[in-house]
BAVO-157861 format. One record per residue (C-alpha): residue number from 1; z, y, x. Coordinates in pm, 1 decimal. Layout:
<sites>
i=NUM; Z=Z; Y=Y; X=X .
...
</sites>
This chain:
<sites>
i=1; Z=4743.8; Y=15317.2; X=7574.6 .
i=2; Z=4455.3; Y=15559.5; X=7658.9 .
i=3; Z=4290.6; Y=15813.3; X=7430.0 .
i=4; Z=4009.0; Y=15795.8; X=7174.1 .
i=5; Z=3717.7; Y=16042.7; X=7172.5 .
i=6; Z=3588.4; Y=16112.4; X=6820.4 .
i=7; Z=3241.1; Y=16270.2; X=6800.2 .
i=8; Z=3108.3; Y=16372.3; X=6457.7 .
i=9; Z=2922.2; Y=16683.9; X=6343.7 .
i=10; Z=3131.9; Y=16697.2; X=6024.1 .
i=11; Z=3462.9; Y=16863.9; X=6105.3 .
i=12; Z=3643.2; Y=16713.5; X=5804.3 .
i=13; Z=3541.7; Y=16359.9; X=5904.9 .
i=14; Z=3647.8; Y=16383.8; X=6269.2 .
i=15; Z=3978.9; Y=16550.7; X=6179.6 .
i=16; Z=4047.2; Y=16288.1; X=5910.4 .
i=17; Z=3988.8; Y=16005.9; X=6159.7 .
i=18; Z=4203.9; Y=16187.6; X=6416.7 .
i=19; Z=4491.7; Y=16226.7; X=6168.3 .
i=20; Z=4476.5; Y=15855.8; X=6078.4 .
i=21; Z=4476.1; Y=15748.4; X=6442.9 .
i=22; Z=4754.4; Y=15986.5; X=6542.7 .
i=23; Z=4969.1; Y=15847.9; X=6261.0 .
i=24; Z=4915.3; Y=15505.0; X=6421.2 .
i=25; Z=5032.3; Y=15633.3; X=6761.0 .
i=26; Z=4694.3; Y=15692.7; X=6927.6 .
i=27; Z=4599.2; Y=16003.5; X=7127.1 .
i=28; Z=4268.4; Y=16163.5; X=7029.5 .
i=29; Z=4010.2; Y=16415.1; X=7150.8 .
i=30; Z=3746.7; Y=16572.8; X=6925.9 .
i=31; Z=3383.6; Y=16678.0; X=6975.6 .
i=32; Z=3135.2; Y=16821.2; X=6724.5 .
i=33; Z=2816.6; Y=16818.1; X=6935.2 .
i=34; Z=2659.1; Y=16608.5; X=7207.2 .
i=35; Z=2733.0; Y=16878.6; X=7467.6 .
i=36; Z=3103.2; Y=16882.4; X=7372.7 .
i=37; Z=3110.7; Y=16502.5; X=7379.6 .
i=38; Z=2954.6; Y=16477.4; X=7727.3 .
i=39; Z=3185.1; Y=16753.1; X=7856.7 .
i=40; Z=3490.3; Y=16554.4; X=7739.2 .
i=41; Z=3356.1; Y=16238.8; X=7903.4 .
i=42; Z=3296.5; Y=16428.3; X=8229.7 .
i=43; Z=3661.3; Y=16544.5; X=8225.5 .
i=44; Z=3786.2; Y=16188.5; X=8190.6 .
i=45; Z=3628.3; Y=15879.8; X=8029.8 .
i=46; Z=3820.2; Y=15779.9; X=7714.8 .
i=47; Z=3961.6; Y=15434.5; X=7641.1 .
i=48; Z=3741.6; Y=15419.5; X=7329.6 .
i=49; Z=3472.7; Y=15629.6; X=7156.9 .
i=50; Z=3403.7; Y=15672.4; X=6785.3 .
i=51; Z=3051.3; Y=15812.3; X=6767.7 .
i=52; Z=2838.3; Y=15936.6; X=6479.1 .
i=53; Z=2467.0; Y=15853.5; X=6508.5 .
i=54; Z=2336.4; Y=16176.6; X=6352.5 .
i=55; Z=2458.8; Y=16494.7; X=6522.5 .
i=56; Z=2327.5; Y=16828.2; X=6388.7 .
i=57; Z=2251.1; Y=17110.8; X=6631.7 .
i=58; Z=2273.2; Y=16874.4; X=6930.2 .
i=59; Z=2042.7; Y=16788.3; X=7218.3 .
i=60; Z=2122.6; Y=16419.0; X=7191.5 .
i=61; Z=2185.0; Y=16183.5; X=6899.5 .
i=62; Z=2445.7; Y=15908.0; X=6897.3 .
i=63; Z=2208.9; Y=15644.0; X=7036.0 .
i=64; Z=2117.6; Y=15872.0; X=7329.7 .
i=65; Z=2488.1; Y=15929.2; X=7407.0 .
i=66; Z=2552.2; Y=15555.6; X=7371.6 .
i=67; Z=2286.4; Y=15476.6; X=7633.9 .
i=68; Z=2426.5; Y=15728.7; X=7883.9 .
i=69; Z=2787.4; Y=15618.8; X=7840.3 .
i=70; Z=2707.2; Y=15246.2; X=7869.4 .
i=71; Z=2509.4; Y=15324.0; X=8186.4 .
i=72; Z=2780.9; Y=15535.5; X=8352.2 .
i=73; Z=3095.8; Y=15385.4; X=8193.9 .
i=74; Z=3006.0; Y=15031.7; X=8078.8 .
i=75; Z=3368.4; Y=14933.0; X=8012.2 .
i=76; Z=3424.7; Y=15200.9; X=7743.5 .
i=77; Z=3393.4; Y=15040.0; X=7394.8 .
i=78; Z=3193.8; Y=15251.9; X=7145.2 .
i=79; Z=3226.1; Y=15221.8; X=6767.1 .
i=80; Z=2922.2; Y=15372.6; X=6587.9 .
i=81; Z=2964.6; Y=15535.4; X=6245.5 .
i=82; Z=2694.4; Y=15677.1; X=6019.2 .
i=83; Z=2641.2; Y=15784.8; X=5661.4 .
i=84; Z=2277.7; Y=15682.5; X=5685.4 .
i=85; Z=2346.8; Y=15334.9; X=5810.3 .
i=86; Z=2119.8; Y=15038.0; X=5766.0 .
i=87; Z=2080.3; Y=14704.6; X=5938.9 .
i=88; Z=1806.4; Y=14835.3; X=6172.3 .
i=89; Z=2031.4; Y=15112.4; X=6305.9 .
i=90; Z=2325.1; Y=14872.6; X=6338.3 .
i=91; Z=2114.3; Y=14621.4; X=6534.2 .
i=92; Z=1976.9; Y=14900.2; X=6758.3 .
i=93; Z=2330.4; Y=15025.8; X=6831.8 .
i=94; Z=2459.7; Y=14675.7; X=6909.6 .
i=95; Z=2162.7; Y=14605.7; X=7137.9 .
i=96; Z=2241.0; Y=14923.6; X=7330.3 .
i=97; Z=2597.4; Y=14803.0; X=7386.8 .
i=98; Z=2799.6; Y=14936.8; X=7091.4 .
i=99; Z=3119.2; Y=14743.9; X=7016.9 .
i=100; Z=3073.8; Y=14764.5; X=6638.8 .
i=101; Z=2904.2; Y=14961.2; X=6359.0 .
i=102; Z=3078.3; Y=15107.1; X=6050.9 .
i=103; Z=2899.1; Y=15273.5; X=5761.7 .
i=104; Z=3032.1; Y=15585.4; X=5586.1 .
i=105; Z=3220.5; Y=15611.0; X=5360.7 .
i=106; Z=3436.4; Y=15372.2; X=5562.2 .
i=107; Z=3737.8; Y=15173.2; X=5456.5 .
i=108; Z=4043.4; Y=15291.0; X=5653.7 .
i=109; Z=4185.6; Y=14939.4; X=5691.5 .
i=110; Z=3851.2; Y=14812.2; X=5817.9 .
i=111; Z=3827.5; Y=15103.3; X=6063.0 .
i=112; Z=4176.3; Y=15034.3; X=6200.5 .
i=113; Z=4103.6; Y=14662.6; X=6249.5 .
i=114; Z=3789.9; Y=14744.5; X=6451.1 .
i=115; Z=3966.4; Y=15013.6; X=6654.6 .
i=116; Z=4264.0; Y=14793.2; X=6741.2 .
i=117; Z=4033.1; Y=14515.0; X=6854.3 .
i=118; Z=3821.1; Y=14755.2; X=7057.7 .
i=119; Z=4129.5; Y=14913.1; X=7218.4 .
i=120; Z=4260.5; Y=14570.4; X=7314.9 .
i=121; Z=3921.7; Y=14490.1; X=7469.6 .
i=122; Z=3939.5; Y=14818.4; X=7660.7 .
i=123; Z=4292.2; Y=14743.1; X=7783.2 .
i=124; Z=4201.4; Y=14394.5; X=7904.0 .
i=125; Z=3896.3; Y=14525.1; X=8089.3 .
i=126; Z=4101.0; Y=14798.8; X=8259.2 .
i=127; Z=4369.2; Y=14547.9; X=8357.1 .
i=128; Z=4115.1; Y=14313.6; X=8510.2 .
i=129; Z=3950.3; Y=14599.1; X=8703.5 .
i=130; Z=4290.9; Y=14707.1; X=8835.5 .
i=131; Z=4381.5; Y=14349.1; X=8922.3 .
i=132; Z=4055.0; Y=14301.7; X=9111.4 .
i=133; Z=4109.6; Y=14625.1; X=9303.6 .
i=134; Z=4456.5; Y=14516.1; X=9409.9 .
i=135; Z=4371.8; Y=14150.4; X=9456.3 .
i=136; Z=4370.2; Y=14143.2; X=9837.1 .
i=137; Z=4694.6; Y=14337.0; X=9881.2 .
i=138; Z=4872.7; Y=14151.7; X=9601.8 .
i=139; Z=4788.5; Y=13816.8; X=9763.9 .
i=140; Z=5003.6; Y=13903.3; X=10067.1 .
i=141; Z=5316.3; Y=13688.4; X=10089.4 .
i=142; Z=5612.1; Y=13802.9; X=10297.4 .
i=143; Z=5916.9; Y=13609.8; X=10404.8 .
i=144; Z=6091.2; Y=13425.6; X=10685.4 .
i=145; Z=6363.0; Y=13232.2; X=10500.7 .
i=146; Z=6364.4; Y=12854.0; X=10477.7 .
i=147; Z=6304.4; Y=12868.1; X=10100.4 .
i=148; Z=6002.2; Y=13094.8; X=10151.8 .
i=149; Z=5860.0; Y=12875.5; X=10427.6 .
i=150; Z=5891.5; Y=12573.2; X=10200.9 .
i=151; Z=5704.4; Y=12757.5; X=9924.6 .
i=152; Z=5425.8; Y=12869.7; X=10159.0 .
i=153; Z=5385.1; Y=12519.4; X=10299.4 .
i=154; Z=5343.8; Y=12383.1; X=9946.8 .
i=155; Z=5092.3; Y=12654.4; X=9855.1 .
i=156; Z=4888.1; Y=12593.9; X=10170.5 .
i=157; Z=4857.3; Y=12227.0; X=10076.9 .
i=158; Z=4694.7; Y=12305.2; X=9739.7 .
i=159; Z=4467.9; Y=12599.4; X=9829.1 .
i=160; Z=4160.9; Y=12393.6; X=9922.5 .
i=161; Z=4189.8; Y=12140.2; X=9642.9 .
i=162; Z=4073.8; Y=12181.2; X=9286.0 .
i=163; Z=4401.2; Y=12052.0; X=9142.9 .
i=164; Z=4588.5; Y=12226.2; X=8863.0 .
i=165; Z=4911.7; Y=12390.4; X=8975.4 .
i=166; Z=5213.8; Y=12477.7; X=8761.9 .
i=167; Z=5424.8; Y=12755.3; X=8916.8 .
i=168; Z=5782.4; Y=12763.7; X=8789.6 .
i=169; Z=6059.7; Y=13012.0; X=8859.5 .
i=170; Z=6247.3; Y=13305.3; X=8707.6 .
i=171; Z=6081.1; Y=13625.4; X=8589.0 .
i=172; Z=6003.2; Y=13864.5; X=8870.5 .
i=173; Z=6015.8; Y=13600.5; X=9146.9 .
i=174; Z=5646.8; Y=13640.3; X=9238.1 .
i=175; Z=5465.2; Y=13358.8; X=9056.3 .
i=176; Z=5149.7; Y=13565.3; X=9012.1 .
i=177; Z=5147.4; Y=13660.9; X=9380.7 .
i=178; Z=5169.9; Y=13289.1; X=9462.3 .
i=179; Z=4874.8; Y=13223.4; X=9230.6 .
i=180; Z=4674.2; Y=13499.7; X=9398.0 .
i=181; Z=4759.9; Y=13354.1; X=9737.9 .
i=182; Z=4612.0; Y=13020.2; X=9628.6 .
i=183; Z=4295.7; Y=13196.9; X=9510.2 .
i=184; Z=4258.3; Y=13414.9; X=9822.0 .
i=185; Z=4278.7; Y=13107.8; X=10049.0 .
i=186; Z=4077.8; Y=12869.6; X=9833.2 .
i=187; Z=3709.6; Y=12772.4; X=9830.9 .
i=188; Z=3676.6; Y=12999.4; X=9525.8 .
i=189; Z=3803.6; Y=13314.0; X=9701.1 .
i=190; Z=3475.1; Y=13500.2; X=9637.8 .
i=191; Z=3468.4; Y=13399.3; X=9270.9 .
i=192; Z=3665.3; Y=13563.4; X=8985.9 .
i=193; Z=4042.3; Y=13544.0; X=8945.4 .
i=194; Z=4116.4; Y=13610.4; X=8577.8 .
i=195; Z=4469.1; Y=13652.0; X=8442.1 .
i=196; Z=4547.8; Y=13544.3; X=8086.5 .
i=197; Z=4871.4; Y=13715.6; X=7988.9 .
i=198; Z=4984.8; Y=13477.5; X=7717.1 .
i=199; Z=5272.3; Y=13703.0; X=7606.3 .
i=200; Z=5074.4; Y=14028.9; X=7569.6 .
i=201; Z=4779.7; Y=13905.0; X=7362.7 .
i=202; Z=4830.7; Y=13907.0; X=6986.6 .
i=203; Z=4838.8; Y=13544.9; X=6860.1 .
i=204; Z=4568.6; Y=13605.6; X=6599.7 .
i=205; Z=4340.5; Y=13743.3; X=6874.6 .
i=206; Z=4411.9; Y=13479.6; X=7138.3 .
i=207; Z=4110.0; Y=13256.7; X=7071.9 .
i=208; Z=3868.8; Y=13549.9; X=7053.4 .
i=209; Z=4002.6; Y=13690.0; X=7380.6 .
i=210; Z=3983.0; Y=13350.3; X=7554.3 .
i=211; Z=3656.1; Y=13213.3; X=7416.8 .
i=212; Z=3466.5; Y=13530.9; X=7322.2 .
i=213; Z=3282.2; Y=13578.6; X=6997.6 .
i=214; Z=2928.6; Y=13551.0; X=6867.4 .
i=215; Z=2836.1; Y=13716.9; X=6537.9 .
i=216; Z=2501.6; Y=13749.5; X=6363.1 .
i=217; Z=2363.2; Y=14096.3; X=6436.1 .
i=218; Z=2636.6; Y=14174.9; X=6687.5 .
i=219; Z=2525.5; Y=13979.7; X=6989.8 .
i=220; Z=2766.1; Y=13806.3; X=7228.7 .
i=221; Z=3099.9; Y=13921.5; X=7366.7 .
i=222; Z=3224.5; Y=13704.2; X=7652.0 .
i=223; Z=3584.0; Y=13586.3; X=7662.8 .
i=224; Z=3814.3; Y=13555.8; X=7961.8 .
i=225; Z=3728.4; Y=13189.0; X=8024.7 .
i=226; Z=3359.8; Y=13273.0; X=8053.1 .
i=227; Z=3438.5; Y=13566.6; X=8283.1 .
i=228; Z=3633.1; Y=13326.9; X=8507.6 .
i=229; Z=3342.9; Y=13080.7; X=8535.2 .
i=230; Z=3317.8; Y=12951.2; X=8892.3 .
i=231; Z=3658.3; Y=13087.6; X=8982.3 .
i=232; Z=4021.2; Y=13057.1; X=8881.0 .
i=233; Z=4188.5; Y=13129.0; X=8547.2 .
i=234; Z=4562.0; Y=13192.1; X=8566.1 .
i=235; Z=4768.5; Y=13139.9; X=8250.5 .
i=236; Z=5070.0; Y=13365.4; X=8301.4 .
i=237; Z=5378.7; Y=13246.0; X=8107.9 .
i=238; Z=5191.1; Y=12961.2; X=7938.6 .
i=239; Z=5490.2; Y=12885.2; X=7712.8 .
i=240; Z=5404.4; Y=13198.2; X=7511.0 .
i=241; Z=5061.9; Y=13064.9; X=7410.7 .
i=242; Z=5035.5; Y=12991.8; X=7033.2 .
i=243; Z=5063.7; Y=12620.9; X=6955.0 .
i=244; Z=4726.9; Y=12625.7; X=6774.8 .
i=245; Z=4547.6; Y=12766.4; X=7078.4 .
i=246; Z=4713.0; Y=12508.3; X=7306.4 .
i=247; Z=4513.0; Y=12225.4; X=7151.3 .
i=248; Z=4185.7; Y=12410.7; X=7212.0 .
i=249; Z=4281.4; Y=12487.7; X=7572.7 .
i=250; Z=4357.0; Y=12118.5; X=7614.6 .
i=251; Z=4002.4; Y=12038.2; X=7502.0 .
i=252; Z=3860.5; Y=12289.8; X=7750.6 .
i=253; Z=4056.8; Y=12125.7; X=8032.8 .
i=254; Z=3912.8; Y=11787.0; X=7938.6 .
i=255; Z=3549.8; Y=11888.8; X=7875.1 .
i=256; Z=3514.1; Y=12219.6; X=8065.6 .
i=257; Z=3326.4; Y=12332.8; X=7754.1 .
i=258; Z=3405.6; Y=12544.6; X=7449.4 .
i=259; Z=3250.2; Y=12737.3; X=7161.7 .
i=260; Z=3274.9; Y=13112.4; X=7113.6 .
i=261; Z=3438.9; Y=13228.3; X=6790.4 .
i=262; Z=3160.1; Y=13243.1; X=6530.6 .
i=263; Z=2919.4; Y=13054.0; X=6756.0 .
i=264; Z=2778.2; Y=12702.0; X=6756.8 .
i=265; Z=2654.5; Y=12655.1; X=7114.5 .
i=266; Z=2869.6; Y=12478.3; X=7371.9 .
i=267; Z=2946.7; Y=12696.8; X=7673.4 .
i=268; Z=2981.7; Y=12502.8; X=7998.8 .
i=269; Z=3223.4; Y=12643.4; X=8258.6 .
i=270; Z=3352.3; Y=12546.5; X=8602.4 .
i=271; Z=3717.6; Y=12652.4; X=8620.7 .
i=272; Z=4022.1; Y=12584.8; X=8831.5 .
i=273; Z=4337.3; Y=12635.3; X=8625.5 .
i=274; Z=4669.4; Y=12769.7; X=8751.6 .
i=275; Z=4961.8; Y=12839.2; X=8520.7 .
i=276; Z=5319.2; Y=12963.5; X=8533.1 .
i=277; Z=5635.5; Y=12964.8; X=8325.7 .
i=278; Z=5995.7; Y=13080.5; X=8352.1 .
i=279; Z=6102.7; Y=12838.6; X=8078.7 .
i=280; Z=6183.0; Y=12468.1; X=8079.7 .
i=281; Z=5868.8; Y=12327.3; X=7918.6 .
i=282; Z=6034.6; Y=11991.3; X=7851.1 .
i=283; Z=6284.6; Y=12175.3; X=7630.4 .
i=284; Z=5994.8; Y=12360.3; X=7461.2 .
i=285; Z=5819.7; Y=12026.1; X=7401.3 .
i=286; Z=6136.4; Y=11883.8; X=7245.4 .
i=287; Z=6157.4; Y=12190.0; X=7017.5 .
i=288; Z=5794.3; Y=12147.4; X=6909.5 .
i=289; Z=5677.4; Y=12469.5; X=7073.5 .
i=290; Z=5459.1; Y=12317.5; X=7344.5 .
i=291; Z=5213.6; Y=12028.2; X=7344.6 .
i=292; Z=5325.6; Y=11744.8; X=7569.8 .
i=293; Z=4969.7; Y=11641.7; X=7657.0 .
i=294; Z=4885.5; Y=11996.8; X=7768.2 .
i=295; Z=5199.4; Y=12000.0; X=7982.6 .
i=296; Z=5089.0; Y=11686.8; X=8166.0 .
i=297; Z=4737.2; Y=11827.0; X=8213.3 .
i=298; Z=4867.8; Y=12151.5; X=8364.9 .
i=299; Z=5162.2; Y=12012.0; X=8560.8 .
i=300; Z=4954.6; Y=11811.5; X=8810.8 .
i=301; Z=5114.4; Y=11985.2; X=9110.3 .
i=302; Z=5447.1; Y=12154.5; X=9021.8 .
i=303; Z=5560.6; Y=12422.7; X=9268.7 .
i=304; Z=5890.5; Y=12608.7; X=9240.6 .
i=305; Z=5883.8; Y=12979.2; X=9332.1 .
i=306; Z=6238.2; Y=13058.7; X=9453.1 .
i=307; Z=6446.1; Y=13341.2; X=9312.2 .
i=308; Z=6547.4; Y=13629.1; X=9536.3 .
i=309; Z=6898.1; Y=13480.0; X=9549.9 .
i=310; Z=6750.6; Y=13168.3; X=9712.5 .
i=311; Z=6584.7; Y=13378.9; X=9984.2 .
i=312; Z=6831.9; Y=13659.8; X=10059.1 .
i=313; Z=6724.3; Y=13665.0; X=10425.3 .
i=314; Z=6389.2; Y=13808.5; X=10311.4 .
i=315; Z=6533.6; Y=14106.0; X=10124.1 .
i=316; Z=6523.8; Y=14362.7; X=10410.7 .
i=317; Z=6167.7; Y=14257.6; X=10499.9 .
i=318; Z=6054.5; Y=14291.2; X=10137.4 .
i=319; Z=6233.5; Y=14626.5; X=10096.0 .
i=320; Z=6063.0; Y=14767.6; X=10407.0 .
i=321; Z=5728.1; Y=14640.0; X=10278.3 .
i=322; Z=5783.2; Y=14824.2; X=9949.2 .
i=323; Z=5883.3; Y=15142.2; X=10135.4 .
i=324; Z=5553.5; Y=15135.5; X=10323.8 .
i=325; Z=5360.8; Y=15055.8; X=10007.8 .
i=326; Z=5512.4; Y=15348.3; X=9811.7 .
i=327; Z=5451.7; Y=15581.3; X=10104.7 .
i=328; Z=5083.9; Y=15488.0; X=10110.5 .
i=329; Z=5028.3; Y=15482.6; X=9733.6 .
i=330; Z=5251.2; Y=15771.0; X=9616.9 .
i=331; Z=5332.2; Y=15969.9; X=9929.1 .
i=332; Z=5704.5; Y=15889.5; X=9901.5 .
i=333; Z=5914.8; Y=15928.2; X=10220.7 .
i=334; Z=5861.7; Y=15664.6; X=10489.7 .
i=335; Z=6224.3; Y=15581.5; X=10565.3 .
i=336; Z=6404.0; Y=15297.5; X=10739.6 .
i=337; Z=6698.4; Y=15094.3; X=10614.9 .
i=338; Z=7032.0; Y=15160.0; X=10782.5 .
i=339; Z=7227.1; Y=14847.7; X=10877.7 .
i=340; Z=7483.1; Y=14897.6; X=10599.5 .
i=341; Z=7201.0; Y=14930.5; X=10344.3 .
i=342; Z=7039.5; Y=14609.1; X=10467.9 .
i=343; Z=7371.2; Y=14424.2; X=10432.6 .
i=344; Z=7439.7; Y=14562.9; X=10085.3 .
i=345; Z=7090.1; Y=14477.5; X=9959.5 .
i=346; Z=7141.6; Y=14119.7; X=10073.8 .
i=347; Z=7471.6; Y=14087.2; X=9886.7 .
i=348; Z=7373.0; Y=14255.6; X=9558.9 .
i=349; Z=7291.0; Y=14058.7; X=9243.8 .
i=350; Z=6918.2; Y=14043.8; X=9164.8 .
i=351; Z=6865.5; Y=13901.3; X=8814.7 .
i=352; Z=6523.0; Y=14070.0; X=8808.2 .
i=353; Z=6433.1; Y=13919.1; X=9147.2 .
i=354; Z=6157.4; Y=14073.0; X=9364.8 .
i=355; Z=6039.8; Y=14297.9; X=9079.2 .
i=356; Z=6390.5; Y=14446.6; X=9050.6 .
i=357; Z=6410.2; Y=14500.9; X=9427.8 .
i=358; Z=6080.0; Y=14685.2; X=9416.3 .
i=359; Z=6208.0; Y=14911.5; X=9136.9 .
i=360; Z=6532.6; Y=14985.0; X=9325.4 .
i=361; Z=6338.7; Y=15083.0; X=9639.6 .
i=362; Z=6114.3; Y=15315.8; X=9439.3 .
i=363; Z=6416.4; Y=15474.4; X=9268.0 .
i=364; Z=6591.7; Y=15539.0; X=9600.2 .
i=365; Z=6279.8; Y=15692.7; X=9754.6 .
i=366; Z=6232.6; Y=15924.4; X=9455.7 .
i=367; Z=6596.0; Y=16030.0; X=9405.7 .
i=368; Z=6730.8; Y=15997.1; X=9760.1 .
i=369; Z=6700.4; Y=16205.0; X=10074.2 .
i=370; Z=6357.3; Y=16308.5; X=10201.7 .
i=371; Z=6420.8; Y=16188.0; X=10556.7 .
i=372; Z=6656.9; Y=15979.3; X=10767.1 .
i=373; Z=6764.4; Y=15620.3; X=10723.8 .
i=374; Z=6851.9; Y=15489.3; X=10377.9 .
i=375; Z=7228.0; Y=15433.1; X=10371.2 .
i=376; Z=7432.6; Y=15200.5; X=10152.5 .
i=377; Z=7574.9; Y=15490.8; X=9950.7 .
i=378; Z=7221.9; Y=15570.4; X=9821.7 .
i=379; Z=7184.3; Y=15224.9; X=9670.9 .
i=380; Z=7282.5; Y=15172.1; X=9306.9 .
i=381; Z=7598.4; Y=14970.5; X=9256.3 .
i=382; Z=7474.3; Y=14910.6; X=8901.8 .
i=383; Z=7224.6; Y=15062.0; X=8660.0 .
i=384; Z=7459.4; Y=15356.9; X=8608.4 .
i=385; Z=7403.2; Y=15515.2; X=8949.1 .
i=386; Z=7476.9; Y=15512.6; X=9321.6 .
i=387; Z=7771.7; Y=15335.6; X=9478.1 .
i=388; Z=8089.5; Y=15540.1; X=9524.9 .
i=389; Z=8171.1; Y=15559.4; X=9894.1 .
i=390; Z=8496.8; Y=15395.8; X=10005.1 .
i=391; Z=8562.0; Y=15203.0; X=9682.5 .
i=392; Z=8486.3; Y=14865.3; X=9531.1 .
i=393; Z=8513.1; Y=14780.9; X=9163.3 .
i=394; Z=8732.9; Y=14480.4; X=9082.2 .
i=395; Z=8619.5; Y=14245.0; X=8809.9 .
i=396; Z=8857.1; Y=14202.8; X=8517.2 .
i=397; Z=8958.4; Y=13852.0; X=8628.9 .
i=398; Z=9026.3; Y=13950.4; X=8990.3 .
i=399; Z=9228.6; Y=14256.0; X=8890.9 .
i=400; Z=9475.4; Y=14043.7; X=8689.2 .
i=401; Z=9556.8; Y=13789.0; X=8962.7 .
i=402; Z=9853.4; Y=13796.8; X=9203.0 .
i=403; Z=9764.4; Y=13925.2; X=9550.3 .
i=404; Z=9756.8; Y=13581.6; X=9717.7 .
i=405; Z=9525.6; Y=13426.7; X=9456.8 .
i=406; Z=9307.8; Y=13738.7; X=9443.8 .
i=407; Z=9274.9; Y=13741.7; X=9823.2 .
i=408; Z=9177.1; Y=13372.9; X=9830.1 .
i=409; Z=8921.1; Y=13423.5; X=9554.2 .
i=410; Z=8781.6; Y=13730.9; X=9729.2 .
i=411; Z=8755.0; Y=13550.4; X=10064.8 .
i=412; Z=8577.0; Y=13257.4; X=9900.3 .
i=413; Z=8324.6; Y=13477.8; X=9718.9 .
i=414; Z=8275.7; Y=13699.9; X=10025.3 .
i=415; Z=8206.4; Y=13408.4; X=10257.0 .
i=416; Z=7981.9; Y=13237.1; X=10001.9 .
i=417; Z=7778.9; Y=13557.1; X=9978.2 .
i=418; Z=7752.6; Y=13599.4; X=10355.8 .
i=419; Z=7656.8; Y=13236.5; X=10421.2 .
i=420; Z=7386.0; Y=13251.0; X=10156.3 .
i=421; Z=7274.9; Y=13588.8; X=10290.9 .
i=422; Z=7211.0; Y=13426.3; X=10630.7 .
i=423; Z=7042.8; Y=13118.0; X=10483.2 .
i=424; Z=7334.6; Y=12886.0; X=10556.6 .
i=425; Z=7341.6; Y=12972.5; X=10928.2 .
i=426; Z=7710.3; Y=12943.0; X=11024.1 .
i=427; Z=7665.4; Y=13101.5; X=11369.1 .
i=428; Z=7505.1; Y=13417.3; X=11229.3 .
i=429; Z=7763.3; Y=13434.0; X=10951.0 .
i=430; Z=8050.0; Y=13400.7; X=11198.9 .
i=431; Z=7902.3; Y=13675.5; X=11417.1 .
i=432; Z=7867.5; Y=13913.9; X=11122.5 .
i=433; Z=8214.2; Y=13856.4; X=10974.0 .
i=434; Z=8378.0; Y=13875.1; X=11316.8 .
i=435; Z=8515.4; Y=13520.5; X=11341.3 .
i=436; Z=8478.9; Y=13237.9; X=11588.5 .
i=437; Z=8251.1; Y=12963.9; X=11458.8 .
i=438; Z=8534.6; Y=12705.5; X=11467.7 .
i=439; Z=8770.2; Y=12942.9; X=11287.4 .
i=440; Z=8508.8; Y=13005.4; X=11020.1 .
i=441; Z=8465.1; Y=12629.8; X=10970.8 .
i=442; Z=8840.6; Y=12590.5; X=10922.0 .
i=443; Z=8850.0; Y=12883.7; X=10678.4 .
i=444; Z=8560.7; Y=12741.3; X=10475.0 .
i=445; Z=8727.1; Y=12403.1; X=10457.9 .
i=446; Z=9055.9; Y=12555.9; X=10339.9 .
i=447; Z=8870.3; Y=12751.7; X=10070.3 .
i=448; Z=8673.6; Y=12446.5; X=9954.2 .
i=449; Z=8333.9; Y=12589.2; X=10057.0 .
i=450; Z=8062.1; Y=12340.1; X=10156.7 .
i=451; Z=7688.0; Y=12371.9; X=10227.3 .
i=452; Z=7387.1; Y=12176.5; X=10106.8 .
i=453; Z=7007.1; Y=12193.2; X=10103.7 .
i=454; Z=6846.7; Y=12360.7; X=9802.1 .
i=455; Z=6478.6; Y=12457.1; X=9769.8 .
i=456; Z=6434.5; Y=12395.4; X=10141.6 .
i=457; Z=6720.9; Y=12627.6; X=10239.0 .
i=458; Z=7082.5; Y=12570.8; X=10342.0 .
i=459; Z=7310.0; Y=12725.0; X=10078.3 .
i=460; Z=7686.7; Y=12737.2; X=10025.5 .
i=461; Z=7878.4; Y=12629.5; X=9717.5 .
i=462; Z=8237.8; Y=12569.4; X=9605.0 .
i=463; Z=8338.1; Y=12204.4; X=9589.2 .
i=464; Z=8452.2; Y=12089.0; X=9247.8 .
i=465; Z=8803.3; Y=11999.9; X=9353.9 .
i=466; Z=8861.6; Y=12331.1; X=9539.1 .
</sites>
């Protein structure tokens, strides 16, 4: 969340504000003079400052501190408070970059509204800075499977156009990375890429965050759409956008113009729009949660981002990429995957997709050995802990079957897993399981296992009459 630096020469006031904020879950630091304030900022810039204009026994007043902080740390929101407030001081503070001005004695509810808004502004700015820093690396796409190659071919076809793209797929599959890949290879690569996280922005703040605001005496605060001007705006999980905001976004898509909250001027923008969802938007439309016209505007080019299950061949490559990434970023051990670990990773269930794989790799590097290859026994069999060597856990259904039926069910599931692991390649599957190709074909036929094309990849399934 970040901390809040409170600077006021009256001890009772700064401690009162600190107590209120701490009760609301915020972390605070306190300063009584300009020297103490600047020393705290030098240690680490806060997420937000609450700053009194008049500071007794100080070398600088609040306006002087405001100027220095906005010069050196322009992304830190500053809320000015004063017991001697008037409109001239408020206007001067706003002109120098203050987020807002509150006059003593202040109303606690009013103070909390301003602070929450300012903290959200701070969070969004930090997120965008972090996203821009990691933009190049996060646009890298890795994979060799048929499903991945199909995805990349589709993405390459839309990079140079200005068409709107709807990325669909389960959570954690890499929809944002796909969006960043489009941006990095588009004609707008040198322009902004702005993420709108529809699920994390409070509904009542959505329009202000998107369109900005313009208040008399306060100046202008740009929204995310204005920040994205000339570049790409990416609506992450668009289904979470409030229904009321959807109609206004629809108007922006049609006109490429909008008004800031509290403003009257039309702001013209040049935007390319990408969006994503892990939900079925047609179902959401039927339920009245999503506007059908907006769906058709956004869904010009639909592209499916495959789950990790659809691209099991890529799992070792992705795991090794994450190992290298964690070594570089956190200094975690640079280890290789043993063959048994590679096989187990490819057969595990991944409901959290690539994001879950990344978390598992990080966990193993932190808790596992400091050197040597990563073995299968270091991998978690479930969220409870590492696999127990030499044992498998039978599901309740399998454990209650007679041996013959249990063996047939096991063979079917085992071969399904291996075929899908190798992308439907029967020769590679036969080599791994230790069977002749013709014998494997006969076994699959007896078990009712067939293969088909899905998402550009060859996958196995059980025939209905098996």
